[in-house]
C-alpha positions in Angstrom: -2.8 -199.0 -133.8 -3.5 -196.6 -131.7 -0.4 -196.1 -132.6 1.0 -194.6 -129.9 -1.3 -195.7 -127.5 -3.7 -196.9 -125.1 -3.2 -200.5 -125.0 -4.8 -202.6 -122.4 -3.0 -202.2 -119.1 -3.7 -205.9 -118.3 -2.4 -207.6 -121.5 0.8 -208.7 -119.9 1.3 -209.2 -116.2 4.1 -210.3 -113.9 3.1 -213.7 -112.5 3.8 -212.7 -108.9 1.8 -212.5 -105.7 1.1 -208.8 -105.4 -1.2 -208.3 -102.4 -3.8 -205.7 -102.0 -1.6 -203.4 -99.9 -1.8 -199.7 -100.5 0.8 -198.1 -102.7 4.1 -197.9 -100.8 6.9 -200.1 -99.7 6.8 -203.6 -98.4 9.8 -204.8 -96.3 8.3 -208.2 -95.3 10.8 -210.1 -97.5 14.4 -209.7 -98.6 13.0 -208.2 -101.8 11.5 -204.8 -101.4 8.2 -204.0 -103.2 7.2 -200.5 -104.4 3.8 -199.6 -105.9 2.3 -196.4 -107.2 0.5 -194.7 -110.1 1.8 -193.1 -113.3 0.8 -192.6 -116.9 -2.8 -193.2 -116.2 -2.1 -196.7 -114.8 -0.1 -198.3 -112.1 3.6 -199.2 -111.6 5.2 -201.8 -109.4 8.8 -202.5 -108.7 10.4 -205.4 -106.9 14.2 -205.5 -106.1 16.8 -207.0 -103.8 18.9 -204.7 -101.7 20.9 -205.9 -98.7 20.8 -202.3 -97.4 17.0 -202.2 -97.7 17.1 -198.8 -99.3 13.7 -197.4 -100.4 13.6 -195.6 -103.8 9.9 -194.7 -104.1 10.5 -191.0 -103.8 13.2 -191.1 -106.5 11.0 -193.3 -108.8 8.0 -191.0 -108.4 10.0 -187.9 -109.1 11.5 -189.5 -112.2 8.1 -190.7 -113.6 6.6 -187.3 -112.9 9.2 -185.6 -114.9 8.8 -188.0 -117.8 5.1 -187.3 -117.8 5.7 -183.6 -117.8 7.5 -184.1 -121.1 5.6 -186.8 -123.0 2.0 -187.0 -121.6 -0.7 -185.8 -123.9 -3.1 -185.7 -120.9 -1.1 -182.9 -119.3 -2.0 -179.7 -121.2 1.2 -178.0 -120.2 3.5 -180.9 -121.0 6.2 -180.4 -123.6 4.5 -182.7 -126.1 1.1 -181.0 -125.5 2.6 -177.6 -126.1 4.2 -178.8 -129.3 0.8 -180.2 -130.5 -0.8 -176.8 -129.8 2.0 -174.8 -131.4 2.6 -173.4 -134.8 5.1 -175.0 -137.2 8.2 -174.4 -135.1 8.5 -175.3 -131.4 11.5 -174.6 -129.2 12.6 -177.7 -127.4 14.0 -175.8 -124.5 10.4 -175.3 -123.3 10.2 -175.7 -119.6 7.1 -177.8 -118.5 7.8 -176.9 -114.9 7.1 -173.2 -115.8 9.6 -170.3 -115.5 12.0 -169.0 -118.1 15.0 -171.3 -117.3 15.8 -173.4 -120.5 15.0 -177.1 -120.0 16.7 -180.1 -121.8 13.6 -182.2 -122.3 15.9 -185.3 -122.4 13.0 -187.7 -122.0 11.0 -186.4 -124.9 14.2 -186.3 -127.1 15.0 -189.9 -126.2 11.5 -191.0 -127.1 11.7 -189.1 -130.4 15.0 -190.7 -131.4 13.9 -194.3 -130.7 10.5 -193.7 -132.2 12.1 -192.4 -135.4 14.3 -195.5 -135.7 11.3 -197.9 -135.3 9.1 -195.8 -137.6 11.7 -196.3 -140.3 12.4 -200.0 -139.5 8.7 -200.8 -139.7 8.1 -198.7 -142.8 5.5 -196.5 -141.0 3.5 -199.2 -139.2 4.7 -197.5 -136.0 3.8 -193.9 -136.4 3.6 -191.4 -133.5 1.7 -188.9 -135.5 -1.6 -190.8 -135.5 -3.0 -188.5 -132.7 -5.6 -186.8 -134.9 -7.0 -190.2 -135.9 -6.9 -191.5 -132.4 -8.9 -188.5 -131.2 -11.4 -188.9 -134.1 -12.2 -192.5 -133.1 -12.6 -191.6 -129.5 -9.5 -193.3 -128.0 -7.3 -190.2 -127.4 -7.1 -187.4 -124.8 -10.1 -185.6 -126.2 -13.7 -186.5 -125.2 -14.3 -190.3 -125.2 -17.1 -190.4 -127.8 -18.2 -193.2 -130.0 -18.2 -192.6 -133.8 -21.9 -193.2 -134.6 -21.5 -192.4 -138.3 -18.1 -192.8 -140.0 -17.1 -189.8 -142.1 -14.7 -191.1 -144.7 -14.0 -187.6 -146.0 -13.0 -186.4 -142.6 -10.8 -189.5 -142.1 -9.1 -188.8 -145.4 -8.3 -185.3 -144.4 -6.9 -186.5 -141.0 -4.7 -189.1 -142.8 -3.0 -186.1 -144.5 -1.7 -185.1 -141.1 -0.2 -188.5 -140.4 3.4 -189.4 -141.1 6.4 -189.1 -138.8 8.4 -187.7 -141.7 6.3 -184.5 -141.3 8.0 -183.9 -137.9 11.5 -182.6 -138.1 14.0 -182.1 -135.3 16.3 -179.2 -136.2 19.0 -180.2 -133.7 21.3 -177.2 -134.3 18.5 -174.8 -133.5 16.9 -177.1 -130.9 13.6 -176.8 -132.8 10.9 -179.4 -133.4 9.0 -178.5 -136.5 5.9 -179.8 -138.4 5.2 -179.6 -142.1 1.5 -178.8 -141.6 -0.6 -177.2 -139.0 -2.6 -179.8 -137.2 0.2 -182.4 -137.1 0.4 -183.9 -133.6 2.6 -186.3 -131.7 1.5 -189.1 -129.4 4.3 -191.2 -128.0 2.1 -193.3 -125.7 2.9 -196.5 -127.6 6.5 -196.3 -126.5 6.5 -193.9 -123.5 5.4 -196.5 -121.0 8.2 -198.7 -122.2 10.6 -195.8 -121.9 9.4 -195.2 -118.3 10.1 -198.8 -117.4 13.6 -198.5 -118.9 14.2 -195.2 -117.0 13.2 -196.7 -113.6 15.4 -199.8 -114.4 18.3 -197.5 -115.1 17.7 -195.7 -111.9 17.9 -198.9 -109.9 21.1 -199.9 -111.8 22.8 -196.7 -110.8 22.1 -197.6 -107.2 23.9 -200.9 -107.6 20.7 -203.0 -107.8 21.2 -206.1 -109.9 18.1 -208.2 -109.3 14.8 -206.4 -110.0 11.5 -206.3 -111.9 9.9 -203.0 -113.1 6.4 -202.8 -114.5 4.3 -200.0 -115.7 0.8 -201.0 -116.8 1.9 -204.4 -118.1 5.2 -203.3 -119.7 8.1 -205.1 -118.0 11.8 -205.2 -117.5 13.5 -207.9 -115.5 17.1 -208.2 -114.4 18.8 -211.0 -112.6 16.7 -213.4 -110.5 13.6 -213.3 -108.4 13.4 -213.9 -104.6 13.5 -217.7 -105.2 16.7 -217.4 -107.1 15.0 -218.2 -110.4 14.2 -216.3 -113.6 11.2 -214.0 -113.3 7.8 -215.6 -114.3 5.9 -213.4 -116.6 2.4 -214.3 -117.6 0.7 -213.7 -121.0 -3.0 -213.0 -120.4 -5.7 -214.8 -122.2 -6.8 -212.4 -125.0 -10.5 -213.0 -124.7 -13.4 -210.6 -124.0 -14.6 -211.0 -120.4 -11.4 -212.9 -119.4 -10.3 -212.2 -115.8 -6.9 -211.0 -114.7 -6.0 -214.6 -113.6 -6.9 -216.1 -117.0 -3.4 -217.0 -118.3 -2.4 -218.1 -121.8 1.2 -218.8 -121.1 4.1 -218.1 -118.7 7.6 -217.1 -119.8 10.6 -217.5 -117.6 12.7 -214.4 -118.2 16.1 -213.0 -117.1 17.7 -209.7 -118.3 15.0 -208.9 -120.7 12.1 -206.5 -121.5 8.6 -207.5 -122.6 5.6 -205.5 -123.8 2.2 -206.6 -125.1 -0.4 -205.0 -127.3 -3.9 -206.3 -127.9 -7.3 -205.3 -129.4 -9.6 -207.3 -127.1 -10.2 -204.9 -124.2 -10.1 -201.4 -125.6 -13.0 -201.2 -128.1 -16.6 -200.1 -128.4 -19.6 -201.3 -130.5 -21.9 -199.3 -132.8 -24.8 -201.1 -134.4 -23.2 -204.4 -133.8 -19.9 -203.4 -135.4 -16.7 -203.3 -133.2 -14.3 -200.4 -133.4 -11.0 -201.2 -131.6 -8.2 -198.9 -130.6 -5.8 -200.4 -133.2 -5.8 -197.7 -136.0 -4.0 -197.9 -139.3 -1.9 -194.8 -140.1 -2.3 -195.6 -143.7 -6.1 -195.9 -144.1 -7.2 -194.0 -141.0 -9.6 -196.8 -140.0 -9.6 -199.1 -137.1 -7.7 -202.2 -138.0 -9.6 -205.5 -138.2 -7.6 -208.7 -138.2 -7.5 -212.1 -136.6 -4.5 -211.1 -134.4 -5.7 -210.8 -130.8 -2.4 -209.9 -129.0 1.3 -209.9 -129.5 4.0 -209.9 -126.8 7.4 -208.7 -127.8 10.7 -209.5 -126.0 13.7 -207.1 -126.5 16.7 -205.8 -124.7 14.9 -202.7 -123.7 11.2 -201.9 -123.1 10.8 -198.9 -125.3 11.7 -201.2 -128.3 9.4 -204.0 -127.1 6.6 -201.4 -126.6 6.8 -199.8 -130.0 7.2 -203.1 -131.9 4.1 -204.6 -130.1 2.0 -201.7 -131.4 3.4 -201.9 -134.9 2.8 -205.7 -135.1 -0.9 -205.3 -134.2 -1.2 -202.9 -137.2 0.7 -205.2 -139.5 -1.4 -208.3 -138.8 -0.2 -211.8 -138.1 1.4 -212.9 -141.3 3.4 -209.7 -142.0 4.3 -209.2 -138.3 5.5 -212.8 -137.8 7.7 -212.6 -140.9 9.1 -209.3 -139.7 9.8 -210.6 -136.2 11.5 -213.8 -137.5 13.9 -211.6 -139.6 14.7 -209.3 -136.7 17.4 -211.1 -134.6 17.2 -208.6 -131.7 13.6 -209.4 -130.7 11.3 -212.4 -130.0 7.5 -212.4 -130.4 4.6 -214.4 -129.2 1.4 -214.1 -131.2 -2.2 -215.1 -130.2 -4.7 -215.2 -133.0 -8.2 -216.4 -133.8 -9.1 -219.1 -136.3 -12.1 -218.9 -138.6 -14.0 -221.2 -136.2 -13.4 -218.8 -133.3 -10.8 -221.0 -131.6 -7.5 -219.4 -130.5 -4.0 -220.4 -131.7 -0.5 -219.2 -131.2 2.6 -218.5 -133.3 6.0 -217.4 -132.2 9.6 -216.8 -133.2 12.3 -219.5 -132.6 13.5 -218.0 -129.3 10.2 -218.4 -127.5 9.9 -222.2 -126.8 13.0 -222.3 -124.4 11.3 -219.6 -122.3 7.9 -221.2 -122.0 7.2 -222.8 -118.6 4.2 -224.7 -117.2 1.1 -222.9 -116.2 
């Protein structure tokens, strides 16, 4: 799964007209639009504000600070320093430099929610798959295809996987690891957390109608500029499909949604495909008929993490899990033996579907 990471940034898109304007603020309508870059992808925010206040600076500052705590692509981020550390790491580490103790509240919030979902999914969501992600060439290290699979090496890396090997000693403010080489990667929930954080920022400013997206992970609140629920499109999970190839559209209000898929982020060696969905149990890239899953939840960090876990579980197990979990809904797209595509979903999805 790459468990904790790198899902296609185009799996799930707001079905809105976003022009080709440069990043910034558009005041041409009653709804303001902000665009920018973060977490190796893009973000976009649309919101209604009678005072026409512009929050880009505040949003950029917030997202920058989150990255400084949870990005594995920043060598001096808090999570990178933990990954490079010995067994004990002081969580007051300041990613901005200097000696002033730092709360690292964004990292801690991600750790707490990741722990919950790790336990709820019985390890299918596991933020310690980083060594395997790097081995298969999908992580922050050199992007290199695995030409010859080394099962012995994979078995050794699996020994470093397991979120129960990471212990937060809250009284001492220490984050500890059982073995040297254990690493964290929160990418499969950090984008969702970033979406939630921006949404919370807007809420504190009194904004009640908005949409926030980071690389395809979305939170919507209230109504859009037409006074209707926000239309969110599920992309067609097919190799070579364009950004405007849509599988379904959901009409959403006061909800978060995230999608994971295995049809864009992969490579081929000798005719065999290796996708970025990696099992924390076997260490190998996961092969199943599940093409993508979109998860709806009350917050985006939850939707983000479950979407990754479900891709690892596979269709049958994930669908059964989602149907039992009353706080989420899920929309699955899978392939039949003849190559055709089909869908499955939880009971709460049909009322949200709208015409293409």
